[in-house]
N, CA, C, O and the ligand as a Tripos MOL2 file, in Angstrom:
@<TRIPOS>MOLECULE
protein
  281   279    71     0     0
PROTEIN
NO_CHARGES

@<TRIPOS>ATOM
      1 N           0.8480   -1.1980    0.0000 N.3       1 MET1
      2 CA          0.0000    0.0000    0.0000 C.3       1 MET1
      3 C           0.8850    1.2500    0.0000 C.2       1 MET1
      4 O           1.8500    1.3280    0.7610 O.2       1 MET1
      5 N           0.5650    2.2030   -0.8320 N.am      2 GLY2
      6 CA          1.3420    3.4260   -0.8840 C.3       2 GLY2
      7 C           0.4460    4.6580   -0.7790 C.2       2 GLY2
      8 O          -0.7600    4.5640   -0.5510 O.2       2 GLY2
      9 N           1.0750    5.8010   -0.9510 N.am      3 MET3
     10 CA          0.3480    7.0610   -0.8700 C.3       3 MET3
     11 C           0.3950    7.7530   -2.2270 C.2       3 MET3
     12 O           1.4490    7.8460   -2.8550 O.2       3 MET3
     13 N          -0.7520    8.2320   -2.6630 N.am      4 LEU4
     14 CA         -0.7960    8.9570   -3.9210 C.3       4 LEU4
     15 C          -0.1750   10.3430   -3.7160 C.2       4 LEU4
     16 O          -0.6000   11.1140   -2.8550 O.2       4 LEU4
     17 N           0.8370   10.6350   -4.5300 N.am      5 MET5
     18 CA          1.5860   11.8770   -4.3930 C.3       5 MET5
     19 C           1.3870   12.7480   -5.6300 C.2       5 MET5
     20 O           1.1400   12.2410   -6.7240 O.2       5 MET5
     21 N           1.4940   14.0360   -5.4500 N.am      6 VAL6
     22 CA          1.5090   14.9650   -6.5810 C.3       6 VAL6
     23 C           2.6350   15.9690   -6.3500 C.2       6 VAL6
     24 O           3.1590   16.0970   -5.2440 O.2       6 VAL6
     25 N           2.9870   16.6670   -7.4080 N.am      7 LYS7
     26 CA          4.0430   17.6570   -7.3010 C.3       7 LYS7
     27 C           3.4240   19.0300   -7.0610 C.2       7 LYS7
     28 O           2.5130   19.4490   -7.7750 O.2       7 LYS7
     29 N           3.9280   19.7140   -6.0560 N.am      8 CYS8
     30 CA          3.4680   21.0730   -5.7770 C.3       8 CYS8
     31 C           3.9120   21.9860   -6.9220 C.2       8 CYS8
     32 O           5.1090   22.0780   -7.1970 O.2       8 CYS8
     33 N           2.9800   22.6580   -7.5940 N.am      9 PRO9
     34 CA          3.3520   23.5030   -8.7460 C.3       9 PRO9
     35 C           4.1510   24.7360   -8.3320 C.2       9 PRO9
     36 O           4.8140   25.3470   -9.1700 O.2       9 PRO9
     37 N           4.0990   25.1010   -7.0810 N.am     10 GLN10
     38 CA          4.8200   26.2900   -6.6130 C.3      10 GLN10
     39 C           6.2630   25.9760   -6.2460 C.2      10 GLN10
     40 O           7.1680   26.7490   -6.5620 O.2      10 GLN10
     41 N           6.4810   24.8540   -5.5860 N.am     11 THR11
     42 CA          7.8220   24.5500   -5.0750 C.3      11 THR11
     43 C           8.4660   23.3590   -5.7790 C.2      11 THR11
     44 O           9.6680   23.1350   -5.6350 O.2      11 THR11
     45 N           7.6780   22.5900   -6.5430 N.am     12 GLY12
     46 CA          8.2040   21.4220   -7.2170 C.3      12 GLY12
     47 C           8.4300   20.2390   -6.2910 C.2      12 GLY12
     48 O           8.9990   19.2290   -6.7060 O.2      12 GLY12
     49 N           7.9930   20.3500   -5.0480 N.am     13 ARG13
     50 CA          8.1890   19.2660   -4.0880 C.3      13 ARG13
     51 C           7.0110   18.3190   -4.0820 C.2      13 ARG13
     52 O           5.8810   18.7020   -4.3850 O.2      13 ARG13
     53 N           7.2930   17.0670   -3.7290 N.am     14 ALA14
     54 CA          6.2440   16.0560   -3.6770 C.3      14 ALA14
     55 C           5.3960   16.2610   -2.4320 C.2      14 ALA14
     56 O           5.9260   16.4250   -1.3330 O.2      14 ALA14
     57 N           4.0990   16.2520   -2.6020 N.am     15 ILE15
     58 CA          3.1910   16.3670   -1.4590 C.3      15 ILE15
     59 C           2.1990   15.2130   -1.4770 C.2      15 ILE15
     60 O           1.7400   14.8080   -2.5450 O.2      15 ILE15
     61 N           1.8670   14.6830   -0.3160 N.am     16 PRO16
     62 CA          0.9130   13.5670   -0.2510 C.3      16 PRO16
     63 C          -0.5230   14.0550   -0.4170 C.2      16 PRO16
     64 O          -0.9060   15.0820    0.1440 O.2      16 PRO16
     65 N          -1.3090   13.3190   -1.1840 N.am     17 THR17
     66 CA         -2.7050   13.7010   -1.4010 C.3      17 THR17
     67 C          -3.6120   13.2140   -0.2800 C.2      17 THR17
     68 O          -4.7560   13.6520   -0.1580 O.2      17 THR17
     69 N          -3.0850   12.2970    0.5430 N.am     18 GLY18
     70 CA         -3.9190   11.7190    1.5860 C.3      18 GLY18
     71 C          -4.7100   10.5240    1.0900 C.2      18 GLY18
     72 O          -5.4660    9.9150    1.8460 O.2      18 GLY18
     73 N          -4.5340   10.1820   -0.2050 N.am     19 ILE19
     74 CA         -5.2360    9.0390   -0.7860 C.3      19 ILE19
     75 C          -4.3200    7.8250   -0.7560 C.2      19 ILE19
     76 O          -3.2810    7.8130   -1.4160 O.2      19 ILE19
     77 N          -4.6940    6.8140    0.0000 N.am     20 ALA20
     78 CA         -3.9010    5.5880    0.0730 C.3      20 ALA20
     79 C          -4.3240    4.6500   -1.0440 C.2      20 ALA20
     80 O          -5.5070    4.3450   -1.1940 O.2      20 ALA20
     81 N          -3.3450    4.1890   -1.8340 N.am     21 THR21
     82 CA         -3.6350    3.2780   -2.9310 C.3      21 THR21
     83 C          -2.3550    2.5080   -3.2330 C.2      21 THR21
     84 O          -1.3460    2.7000   -2.5550 O.2      21 THR21
     85 N          -2.3810    1.6540   -4.2230 N.am     22 ASP22
     86 CA         -1.1550    1.0110   -4.6620 C.3      22 ASP22
     87 C          -1.0600    1.1740   -6.1770 C.2      22 ASP22
     88 O          -2.0250    1.5540   -6.8410 O.2      22 ASP22
     89 N           0.1250    0.8780   -6.7050 N.am     23 ARG23
     90 CA          0.3690    1.1560   -8.1260 C.3      23 ARG23
     91 C          -0.6120    0.4430   -9.0330 C.2      23 ARG23
     92 O          -1.1190    1.0170   -9.9970 O.2      23 ARG23
     93 N          -0.8750   -0.8230   -8.7130 N.am     24 GLU24
     94 CA         -1.7540   -1.6200   -9.5570 C.3      24 GLU24
     95 C          -3.1570   -1.0140   -9.5830 C.2      24 GLU24
     96 O          -3.7720   -0.8710  -10.6400 O.2      24 GLU24
     97 N          -3.6430   -0.6650   -8.3960 N.am     25 ARG25
     98 CA         -4.9860   -0.1170   -8.2970 C.3      25 ARG25
     99 C          -5.0690    1.2480   -8.9880 C.2      25 ARG25
    100 O          -6.0480    1.5610   -9.6650 O.2      25 ARG25
    101 N          -4.0120    2.0530   -8.7990 N.am     26 PHE26
    102 CA         -3.9990    3.3850   -9.3980 C.3      26 PHE26
    103 C          -3.9920    3.2940  -10.9120 C.2      26 PHE26
    104 O          -4.6860    4.0510  -11.5900 O.2      26 PHE26
    105 N          -3.1980    2.3560  -11.4460 N.am     27 ARG27
    106 CA         -3.0870    2.1850  -12.8860 C.3      27 ARG27
    107 C          -4.4180    1.7630  -13.4980 C.2      27 ARG27
    108 O          -4.7280    2.1270  -14.6320 O.2      27 ARG27
    109 N          -5.1940    1.0030  -12.7520 N.am     28 CYS28
    110 CA         -6.4650    0.5010  -13.2660 C.3      28 CYS28
    111 C          -7.6200    1.4660  -13.0110 C.2      28 CYS28
    112 O          -8.7140    1.2770  -13.5440 O.2      28 CYS28
    113 N          -7.3900    2.4700  -12.2220 N.am     29 SER29
    114 CA         -8.4780    3.3820  -11.8970 C.3      29 SER29
    115 C          -8.7530    4.3240  -13.0720 C.2      29 SER29
    116 O          -7.8690    4.5970  -13.8840 O.2      29 SER29
    117 N          -9.9570    4.7990  -13.1430 N.am     30 ALA30
    118 CA        -10.3400    5.7260  -14.2070 C.3      30 ALA30
    119 C          -9.6110    7.0520  -14.0150 C.2      30 ALA30
    120 O          -9.2380    7.4160  -12.8990 O.2      30 ALA30
    121 N          -9.4180    7.7570  -15.1100 N.am     31 VAL31
    122 CA         -8.7680    9.0700  -15.0260 C.3      31 VAL31
    123 C          -9.6330   10.0000  -14.1840 C.2      31 VAL31
    124 O         -10.8440   10.1010  -14.3770 O.2      31 VAL31
    125 N          -8.9910   10.6600  -13.2660 N.am     32 PHE32
    126 CA         -9.7340   11.5540  -12.3960 C.3      32 PHE32
    127 C          -8.8320   12.7120  -11.9870 C.2      32 PHE32
    128 O          -7.6450   12.7340  -12.3130 O.2      32 PHE32
    129 N          -9.3910   13.6420  -11.2920 N.am     33 PHE33
    130 CA         -8.5870   14.7380  -10.7650 C.3      33 PHE33
    131 C          -9.0080   15.0170   -9.3320 C.2      33 PHE33
    132 O         -10.0410   14.5300   -8.8730 O.2      33 PHE33
    133 N          -8.2270   15.7800   -8.6520 N.am     34 GLY34
    134 CA         -8.5560   16.0710   -7.2770 C.3      34 GLY34
    135 C          -7.9470   17.3810   -6.8230 C.2      34 GLY34
    136 O          -7.2620   18.0690   -7.5800 O.2      34 GLY34
    137 N          -8.2110   17.7040   -5.5850 N.am     35 ARG35
    138 CA         -7.6080   18.8820   -4.9760 C.3      35 ARG35
    139 C          -6.9690   18.4500   -3.6660 C.2      35 ARG35
    140 O          -7.5390   17.6680   -2.9050 O.2      35 ARG35
    141 N          -5.7940   18.9660   -3.4220 N.am     36 THR36
    142 CA         -5.0860   18.6090   -2.2020 C.3      36 THR36
    143 C          -4.5890   19.8680   -1.5000 C.2      36 THR36
    144 O          -4.0420   20.7730   -2.1300 O.2      36 THR36
    145 N          -4.7870   19.9100   -0.1930 N.am     37 ARG37
    146 CA         -4.2580   21.0070    0.6070 C.3      37 ARG37
    147 C          -2.7520   20.8270    0.7240 C.2      37 ARG37
    148 O          -2.2830   19.8340    1.2800 O.2      37 ARG37
    149 N          -1.9970   21.7840    0.2030 N.am     38 CYS38
    150 CA         -0.5430   21.6890    0.1990 C.3      38 CYS38
    151 C           0.0270   22.1150    1.5520 C.2      38 CYS38
    152 O          -0.2440   23.2180    2.0250 O.2      38 CYS38
    153 N           0.8200   21.2340    2.1730 N.am     39 PRO39
    154 CA          1.3880   21.5740    3.4840 C.3      39 PRO39
    155 C           2.4890   22.6350    3.3830 C.2      39 PRO39
    156 O           2.8620   23.2470    4.3830 O.2      39 PRO39
    157 N           2.9970   22.8420    2.1870 N.am     40 ILE40
    158 CA          4.0670   23.8270    2.0040 C.3      40 ILE40
    159 C           3.4760   25.2190    1.7520 C.2      40 ILE40
    160 O           3.8880   26.1980    2.3750 O.2      40 ILE40
    161 N           2.5140   25.2930    0.8390 N.am     41 CYS41
    162 CA          1.9300   26.5820    0.4540 C.3      41 CYS41
    163 C           0.7000   26.9470    1.2900 C.2      41 CYS41
    164 O           0.2910   28.1080    1.3230 O.2      41 CYS41
    165 N           0.1200   25.9660    1.9560 N.am     42 SER42
    166 CA         -1.1150   26.1680    2.7180 C.3      42 SER42
    167 C          -2.2750   26.6240    1.8390 C.2      42 SER42
    168 O          -3.1520   27.3610    2.2870 O.2      42 SER42
    169 N          -2.2710   26.1780    0.5830 N.am     43 VAL43
    170 CA         -3.4090   26.4110   -0.3060 C.3      43 VAL43
    171 C          -3.7730   25.0860   -0.9730 C.2      43 VAL43
    172 O          -3.0100   24.1220   -0.9050 O.2      43 VAL43
    173 N          -4.9360   25.0410   -1.6150 N.am     44 ASP44
    174 CA         -5.3370   23.8510   -2.3470 C.3      44 ASP44
    175 C          -4.7340   23.8820   -3.7490 C.2      44 ASP44
    176 O          -4.8070   24.8980   -4.4400 O.2      44 ASP44
    177 N          -4.1390   22.7680   -4.1640 N.am     45 HIS45
    178 CA         -3.6650   22.6250   -5.5330 C.3      45 HIS45
    179 C          -4.5710   21.6290   -6.2440 C.2      45 HIS45
    180 O          -4.9030   20.5800   -5.6930 O.2      45 HIS45
    181 N          -4.9690   21.9600   -7.4700 N.am     46 ALA46
    182 CA         -5.7280   21.0170   -8.2880 C.3      46 ALA46
    183 C          -4.7380   20.1850   -9.0900 C.2      46 ALA46
    184 O          -3.7140   20.6960   -9.5420 O.2      46 ALA46
    185 N          -5.0430   18.9030   -9.2650 N.am     47 TRP47
    186 CA         -4.1310   18.0280   -9.9970 C.3      47 TRP47
    187 C          -4.9180   16.9820  -10.7730 C.2      47 TRP47
    188 O          -6.0750   16.6930  -10.4660 O.2      47 TRP47
    189 N          -4.2620   16.4230  -11.7860 N.am     48 PHE48
    190 CA         -4.8590   15.3610  -12.5910 C.3      48 PHE48
    191 C          -4.1330   14.0530  -12.3130 C.2      48 PHE48
    192 O          -2.9620   14.0440  -11.9340 O.2      48 PHE48
    193 N          -4.8360   12.9680  -12.5040 N.am     49 ALA49
    194 CA         -4.2700   11.6550  -12.1950 C.3      49 ALA49
    195 C          -2.9910   11.3840  -12.9790 C.2      49 ALA49
    196 O          -2.0860   10.7190  -12.4740 O.2      49 ALA49
    197 N          -2.9060   11.8950  -14.2130 N.am     50 GLN50
    198 CA         -1.7230   11.5750  -15.0140 C.3      50 GLN50
    199 C          -0.4640   12.2570  -14.5020 C.2      50 GLN50
    200 O           0.6400   11.8900  -14.9040 O.2      50 GLN50
    201 N          -0.6080   13.2400  -13.6270 N.am     51 GLU51
    202 CA          0.5960   13.8500  -13.0600 C.3      51 GLU51
    203 C           0.8450   13.3840  -11.6310 C.2      51 GLU51
    204 O           1.7780   13.8460  -10.9730 O.2      51 GLU51
    205 N           0.0150   12.4740  -11.1590 N.am     52 ALA52
    206 CA          0.1940   11.9190   -9.8190 C.3      52 ALA52
    207 C           0.9260   10.5850   -9.9050 C.2      52 ALA52
    208 O           0.9380    9.9450  -10.9560 O.2      52 ALA52
    209 N           1.5340   10.1670   -8.8020 N.am     53 TRP53
    210 CA          2.1800    8.8650   -8.7520 C.3      53 TRP53
    211 C           2.0070    8.2780   -7.3620 C.2      53 TRP53
    212 O           1.6430    8.9760   -6.4150 O.2      53 TRP53
    213 N           2.2780    6.9680   -7.2570 N.am     54 VAL54
    214 CA          2.1150    6.2830   -5.9850 C.3      54 VAL54
    215 C           3.4820    6.0840   -5.3340 C.2      54 VAL54
    216 O           4.3770    5.4820   -5.9270 O.2      54 VAL54
    217 N           3.6280    6.5750   -4.1540 N.am     55 ASP55
    218 CA          4.8650    6.4090   -3.3970 C.3      55 ASP55
    219 C           4.6860    5.2390   -2.4350 C.2      55 ASP55
    220 O           3.9270    5.3190   -1.4690 O.2      55 ASP55
    221 N           5.4020    4.1500   -2.7180 N.am     56 GLU56
    222 CA          5.2790    2.9630   -1.8900 C.3      56 GLU56
    223 C           6.5310    2.7810   -1.0430 C.2      56 GLU56
    224 O           7.6260    2.6440   -1.5890 O.2      56 GLU56
    225 N           6.3950    2.7780    0.2740 N.am     57 PRO57
    226 CA          7.5440    2.6640    1.1850 C.3      57 PRO57
    227 C           8.4110    1.4460    0.9040 C.2      57 PRO57
    228 O           9.6290    1.5090    1.0680 O.2      57 PRO57
    229 N           7.8130    0.3490    0.4890 N.am     58 ALA58
    230 CA          8.5730   -0.8680    0.2200 C.3      58 ALA58
    231 C           9.5470   -0.6630   -0.9260 C.2      58 ALA58
    232 O          10.6850   -1.1270   -0.8720 O.2      58 ALA58
    233 N           9.0990    0.0340   -1.9650 N.am     59 LEU59
    234 CA          9.9480    0.2840   -3.1210 C.3      59 LEU59
    235 C          11.0460    1.2800   -2.7800 C.2      59 LEU59
    236 O          12.1650    1.1780   -3.2840 O.2      59 LEU59
    237 N          10.7250    2.2390   -1.9250 N.am     60 ARG60
    238 CA         11.6960    3.2440   -1.5360 C.3      60 ARG60
    239 C          12.8200    2.5950   -0.7370 C.2      60 ARG60
    240 O          13.9850    2.9570   -0.8960 O.2      60 ARG60
    241 N          12.4730    1.6320    0.1260 N.am     61 ALA61
    242 CA         13.4720    0.9440    0.9390 C.3      61 ALA61
    243 C          14.4320    0.1710    0.0530 C.2      61 ALA61
    244 O          15.6270    0.0960    0.3380 O.2      61 ALA61
    245 N          13.9080   -0.4040   -1.0230 N.am     62 ARG62
    246 CA         14.7540   -1.1740   -1.9170 C.3      62 ARG62
    247 C          15.7120   -0.2370   -2.6710 C.2      62 ARG62
    248 O          16.8680   -0.5790   -2.9210 O.2      62 ARG62
    249 N          15.2060    0.9420   -3.0220 N.am     63 ARG63
    250 CA         16.0190    1.8900   -3.7710 C.3      63 ARG63
    251 C          17.1700    2.4270   -2.9190 C.2      63 ARG63
    252 O          18.2370    2.7600   -3.4350 O.2      63 ARG63
    253 N          16.9350    2.5060   -1.6030 N.am     64 ARG64
    254 CA         17.9360    3.0570   -0.7060 C.3      64 ARG64
    255 C          19.2320    2.2510   -0.7650 C.2      64 ARG64
    256 O          20.3250    2.7810   -0.5660 O.2      64 ARG64
    257 N          19.0780    0.9420   -1.0460 N.am     65 GLY65
    258 CA         20.2490    0.0820   -1.0840 C.3      65 GLY65
    259 C          21.1850    0.3620   -2.2470 C.2      65 GLY65
    260 O          22.3480   -0.0420   -2.2090 O.2      65 GLY65
    261 N          20.7100    1.0370   -3.2700 N.am     66 THR66
    262 CA         21.5270    1.3030   -4.4360 C.3      66 THR66
    263 C          22.3770    2.5610   -4.2630 C.2      66 THR66
    264 O          23.2940    2.7990   -5.0490 O.2      66 THR66
    265 N          22.0810    3.3630   -3.2470 N.am     67 GLY67
    266 CA         22.8100    4.5960   -3.0320 C.3      67 GLY67
    267 C          22.2680    5.7500   -3.8370 C.2      67 GLY67
    268 O          22.8410    6.8400   -3.8310 O.2      67 GLY67
    269 N          21.1540    5.5200   -4.5380 N.am     68 VAL68
    270 CA         20.5530    6.5890   -5.3220 C.3      68 VAL68
    271 C          19.4780    7.2900   -4.4740 C.2      68 VAL68
    272 O          18.5490    6.6520   -3.9790 O.2      68 VAL68
    273 N          19.6210    8.5760   -4.3220 N.am     69 LEU69
    274 CA         18.6460    9.3160   -3.5530 C.3      69 LEU69
    275 C          17.5020    9.7520   -4.4420 C.2      69 LEU69
    276 O          17.7220   10.3450   -5.4980 O.2      69 LEU69
    277 N          16.2850    9.4630   -4.0250 N.am     70 ALA70
    278 CA         15.1230    9.8250   -4.8300 C.3      70 ALA70
    279 C          14.8280   11.3200   -4.6600 C.2      70 ALA70
    280 O          13.8820   11.8340   -5.2570 O.2      70 ALA70
    281 ZN          2.1900   23.9000   -2.8770 Zn       71 ZN71
@<TRIPOS>BOND
     1     1     2 1
     2     2     3 1
     3     3     4 2
     4     3     5 am
     5     5     6 1
     6     6     7 1
     7     7     8 2
     8     7     9 am
     9     9    10 1
    10    10    11 1
    11    11    12 2
    12    11    13 am
    13    13    14 1
    14    14    15 1
    15    15    16 2
    16    15    17 am
    17    17    18 1
    18    18    19 1
    19    19    20 2
    20    19    21 am
    21    21    22 1
    22    22    23 1
    23    23    24 2
    24    23    25 am
    25    25    26 1
    26    26    27 1
    27    27    28 2
    28    27    29 am
    29    29    30 1
    30    30    31 1
    31    31    32 2
    32    31    33 am
    33    33    34 1
    34    34    35 1
    35    35    36 2
    36    35    37 am
    37    37    38 1
    38    38    39 1
    39    39    40 2
    40    39    41 am
    41    41    42 1
    42    42    43 1
    43    43    44 2
    44    43    45 am
    45    45    46 1
    46    46    47 1
    47    47    48 2
    48    47    49 am
    49    49    50 1
    50    50    51 1
    51    51    52 2
    52    51    53 am
    53    53    54 1
    54    54    55 1
    55    55    56 2
    56    55    57 am
    57    57    58 1
    58    58    59 1
    59    59    60 2
    60    59    61 am
    61    61    62 1
    62    62    63 1
    63    63    64 2
    64    63    65 am
    65    65    66 1
    66    66    67 1
    67    67    68 2
    68    67    69 am
    69    69    70 1
    70    70    71 1
    71    71    72 2
    72    71    73 am
    73    73    74 1
    74    74    75 1
    75    75    76 2
    76    75    77 am
    77    77    78 1
    78    78    79 1
    79    79    80 2
    80    79    81 am
    81    81    82 1
    82    82    83 1
    83    83    84 2
    84    83    85 am
    85    85    86 1
    86    86    87 1
    87    87    88 2
    88    87    89 am
    89    89    90 1
    90    90    91 1
    91    91    92 2
    92    91    93 am
    93    93    94 1
    94    94    95 1
    95    95    96 2
    96    95    97 am
    97    97    98 1
    98    98    99 1
    99    99   100 2
   100    99   101 am
   101   101   102 1
   102   102   103 1
   103   103   104 2
   104   103   105 am
   105   105   106 1
   106   106   107 1
   107   107   108 2
   108   107   109 am
   109   109   110 1
   110   110   111 1
   111   111   112 2
   112   111   113 am
   113   113   114 1
   114   114   115 1
   115   115   116 2
   116   115   117 am
   117   117   118 1
   118   118   119 1
   119   119   120 2
   120   119   121 am
   121   121   122 1
   122   122   123 1
   123   123   124 2
   124   123   125 am
   125   125   126 1
   126   126   127 1
   127   127   128 2
   128   127   129 am
   129   129   130 1
   130   130   131 1
   131   131   132 2
   132   131   133 am
   133   133   134 1
   134   134   135 1
   135   135   136 2
   136   135   137 am
   137   137   138 1
   138   138   139 1
   139   139   140 2
   140   139   141 am
   141   141   142 1
   142   142   143 1
   143   143   144 2
   144   143   145 am
   145   145   146 1
   146   146   147 1
   147   147   148 2
   148   147   149 am
   149   149   150 1
   150   150   151 1
   151   151   152 2
   152   151   153 am
   153   153   154 1
   154   154   155 1
   155   155   156 2
   156   155   157 am
   157   157   158 1
   158   158   159 1
   159   159   160 2
   160   159   161 am
   161   161   162 1
   162   162   163 1
   163   163   164 2
   164   163   165 am
   165   165   166 1
   166   166   167 1
   167   167   168 2
   168   167   169 am
   169   169   170 1
   170   170   171 1
   171   171   172 2
   172   171   173 am
   173   173   174 1
   174   174   175 1
   175   175   176 2
   176   175   177 am
   177   177   178 1
   178   178   179 1
   179   179   180 2
   180   179   181 am
   181   181   182 1
   182   182   183 1
   183   183   184 2
   184   183   185 am
   185   185   186 1
   186   186   187 1
   187   187   188 2
   188   187   189 am
   189   189   190 1
   190   190   191 1
   191   191   192 2
   192   191   193 am
   193   193   194 1
   194   194   195 1
   195   195   196 2
   196   195   197 am
   197   197   198 1
   198   198   199 1
   199   199   200 2
   200   199   201 am
   201   201   202 1
   202   202   203 1
   203   203   204 2
   204   203   205 am
   205   205   206 1
   206   206   207 1
   207   207   208 2
   208   207   209 am
   209   209   210 1
   210   210   211 1
   211   211   212 2
   212   211   213 am
   213   213   214 1
   214   214   215 1
   215   215   216 2
   216   215   217 am
   217   217   218 1
   218   218   219 1
   219   219   220 2
   220   219   221 am
   221   221   222 1
   222   222   223 1
   223   223   224 2
   224   223   225 am
   225   225   226 1
   226   226   227 1
   227   227   228 2
   228   227   229 am
   229   229   230 1
   230   230   231 1
   231   231   232 2
   232   231   233 am
   233   233   234 1
   234   234   235 1
   235   235   236 2
   236   235   237 am
   237   237   238 1
   238   238   239 1
   239   239   240 2
   240   239   241 am
   241   241   242 1
   242   242   243 1
   243   243   244 2
   244   243   245 am
   245   245   246 1
   246   246   247 1
   247   247   248 2
   248   247   249 am
   249   249   250 1
   250   250   251 1
   251   251   252 2
   252   251   253 am
   253   253   254 1
   254   254   255 1
   255   255   256 2
   256   255   257 am
   257   257   258 1
   258   258   259 1
   259   259   260 2
   260   259   261 am
   261   261   262 1
   262   262   263 1
   263   263   264 2
   264   263   265 am
   265   265   266 1
   266   266   267 1
   267   267   268 2
   268   267   269 am
   269   269   270 1
   270   270   271 1
   271   271   272 2
   272   271   273 am
   273   273   274 1
   274   274   275 1
   275   275   276 2
   276   275   277 am
   277   277   278 1
   278   278   279 1
   279   279   280 2
@<TRIPOS>SUBSTRUCTURE
     1 MET1         2 RESIDUE 1 A MET
     2 GLY2         6 RESIDUE 1 A GLY
     3 MET3        10 RESIDUE 1 A MET
     4 LEU4        14 RESIDUE 1 A LEU
     5 MET5        18 RESIDUE 1 A MET
     6 VAL6        22 RESIDUE 1 A VAL
     7 LYS7        26 RESIDUE 1 A LYS
     8 CYS8        30 RESIDUE 1 A CYS
     9 PRO9        34 RESIDUE 1 A PRO
    10 GLN10       38 RESIDUE 1 A GLN
    11 THR11       42 RESIDUE 1 A THR
    12 GLY12       46 RESIDUE 1 A GLY
    13 ARG13       50 RESIDUE 1 A ARG
    14 ALA14       54 RESIDUE 1 A ALA
    15 ILE15       58 RESIDUE 1 A ILE
    16 PRO16       62 RESIDUE 1 A PRO
    17 THR17       66 RESIDUE 1 A THR
    18 GLY18       70 RESIDUE 1 A GLY
    19 ILE19       74 RESIDUE 1 A ILE
    20 ALA20       78 RESIDUE 1 A ALA
    21 THR21       82 RESIDUE 1 A THR
    22 ASP22       86 RESIDUE 1 A ASP
    23 ARG23       90 RESIDUE 1 A ARG
    24 GLU24       94 RESIDUE 1 A GLU
    25 ARG25       98 RESIDUE 1 A ARG
    26 PHE26      102 RESIDUE 1 A PHE
    27 ARG27      106 RESIDUE 1 A ARG
    28 CYS28      110 RESIDUE 1 A CYS
    29 SER29      114 RESIDUE 1 A SER
    30 ALA30      118 RESIDUE 1 A ALA
    31 VAL31      122 RESIDUE 1 A VAL
    32 PHE32      126 RESIDUE 1 A PHE
    33 PHE33      130 RESIDUE 1 A PHE
    34 GLY34      134 RESIDUE 1 A GLY
    35 ARG35      138 RESIDUE 1 A ARG
    36 THR36      142 RESIDUE 1 A THR
    37 ARG37      146 RESIDUE 1 A ARG
    38 CYS38      150 RESIDUE 1 A CYS
    39 PRO39      154 RESIDUE 1 A PRO
    40 ILE40      158 RESIDUE 1 A ILE
    41 CYS41      162 RESIDUE 1 A CYS
    42 SER42      166 RESIDUE 1 A SER
    43 VAL43      170 RESIDUE 1 A VAL
    44 ASP44      174 RESIDUE 1 A ASP
    45 HIS45      178 RESIDUE 1 A HIS
    46 ALA46      182 RESIDUE 1 A ALA
    47 TRP47      186 RESIDUE 1 A TRP
    48 PHE48      190 RESIDUE 1 A PHE
    49 ALA49      194 RESIDUE 1 A ALA
    50 GLN50      198 RESIDUE 1 A GLN
    51 GLU51      202 RESIDUE 1 A GLU
    52 ALA52      206 RESIDUE 1 A ALA
    53 TRP53      210 RESIDUE 1 A TRP
    54 VAL54      214 RESIDUE 1 A VAL
    55 ASP55      218 RESIDUE 1 A ASP
    56 GLU56      222 RESIDUE 1 A GLU
    57 PRO57      226 RESIDUE 1 A PRO
    58 ALA58      230 RESIDUE 1 A ALA
    59 LEU59      234 RESIDUE 1 A LEU
    60 ARG60      238 RESIDUE 1 A ARG
    61 ALA61      242 RESIDUE 1 A ALA
    62 ARG62      246 RESIDUE 1 A ARG
    63 ARG63      250 RESIDUE 1 A ARG
    64 ARG64      254 RESIDUE 1 A ARG
    65 GLY65      258 RESIDUE 1 A GLY
    66 THR66      262 RESIDUE 1 A THR
    67 GLY67      266 RESIDUE 1 A GLY
    68 VAL68      270 RESIDUE 1 A VAL
    69 LEU69      274 RESIDUE 1 A LEU
    70 ALA70      278 RESIDUE 1 A ALA
    71 ZN71       281 GROUP 0 **** ****
Protein backbone atom coordinates (compact mmCIF):
# COMPACT_ATOMS: atom_id res chain seq x y z
CA MET A 1 0.00 0.00 0.00
CA GLY A 2 1.34 3.43 -0.88
CA MET A 3 0.35 7.06 -0.87
CA LEU A 4 -0.80 8.96 -3.92
CA MET A 5 1.59 11.88 -4.39
CA VAL A 6 1.51 14.96 -6.58
CA LYS A 7 4.04 17.66 -7.30
CA CYS A 8 3.47 21.07 -5.78
CA PRO A 9 3.35 23.50 -8.75
CA GLN A 10 4.82 26.29 -6.61
CA THR A 11 7.82 24.55 -5.07
CA GLY A 12 8.20 21.42 -7.22
CA ARG A 13 8.19 19.27 -4.09
CA ALA A 14 6.24 16.06 -3.68
CA ILE A 15 3.19 16.37 -1.46
CA PRO A 16 0.91 13.57 -0.25
CA THR A 17 -2.71 13.70 -1.40
CA GLY A 18 -3.92 11.72 1.59
CA ILE A 19 -5.24 9.04 -0.79
CA ALA A 20 -3.90 5.59 0.07
CA THR A 21 -3.63 3.28 -2.93
CA ASP A 22 -1.15 1.01 -4.66
CA ARG A 23 0.37 1.16 -8.13
CA GLU A 24 -1.75 -1.62 -9.56
CA ARG A 25 -4.99 -0.12 -8.30
CA PHE A 26 -4.00 3.38 -9.40
CA ARG A 27 -3.09 2.18 -12.89
CA CYS A 28 -6.46 0.50 -13.27
CA SER A 29 -8.48 3.38 -11.90
CA ALA A 30 -10.34 5.73 -14.21
CA VAL A 31 -8.77 9.07 -15.03
CA PHE A 32 -9.73 11.55 -12.40
CA PHE A 33 -8.59 14.74 -10.77
CA GLY A 34 -8.56 16.07 -7.28
CA ARG A 35 -7.61 18.88 -4.98
CA THR A 36 -5.09 18.61 -2.20
CA ARG A 37 -4.26 21.01 0.61
CA CYS A 38 -0.54 21.69 0.20
CA PRO A 39 1.39 21.57 3.48
CA ILE A 40 4.07 23.83 2.00
CA CYS A 41 1.93 26.58 0.45
CA SER A 42 -1.11 26.17 2.72
CA VAL A 43 -3.41 26.41 -0.31
CA ASP A 44 -5.34 23.85 -2.35
CA HIS A 45 -3.66 22.63 -5.53
CA ALA A 46 -5.73 21.02 -8.29
CA TRP A 47 -4.13 18.03 -10.00
CA PHE A 48 -4.86 15.36 -12.59
CA ALA A 49 -4.27 11.65 -12.20
CA GLN A 50 -1.72 11.57 -15.01
CA GLU A 51 0.60 13.85 -13.06
CA ALA A 52 0.19 11.92 -9.82
CA TRP A 53 2.18 8.86 -8.75
CA VAL A 54 2.11 6.28 -5.99
CA ASP A 55 4.86 6.41 -3.40
CA GLU A 56 5.28 2.96 -1.89
CA PRO A 57 7.54 2.66 1.18
CA ALA A 58 8.57 -0.87 0.22
CA LEU A 59 9.95 0.28 -3.12
CA ARG A 60 11.70 3.24 -1.54
CA ALA A 61 13.47 0.94 0.94
CA ARG A 62 14.75 -1.17 -1.92
CA ARG A 63 16.02 1.89 -3.77
CA ARG A 64 17.94 3.06 -0.71
CA GLY A 65 20.25 0.08 -1.08
CA THR A 66 21.53 1.30 -4.44
CA GLY A 67 22.81 4.60 -3.03
CA VAL A 68 20.55 6.59 -5.32
CA LEU A 69 18.65 9.32 -3.55
CA ALA A 70 15.12 9.82 -4.83
ZN1 LIG B 1 2.19 23.90 -2.88
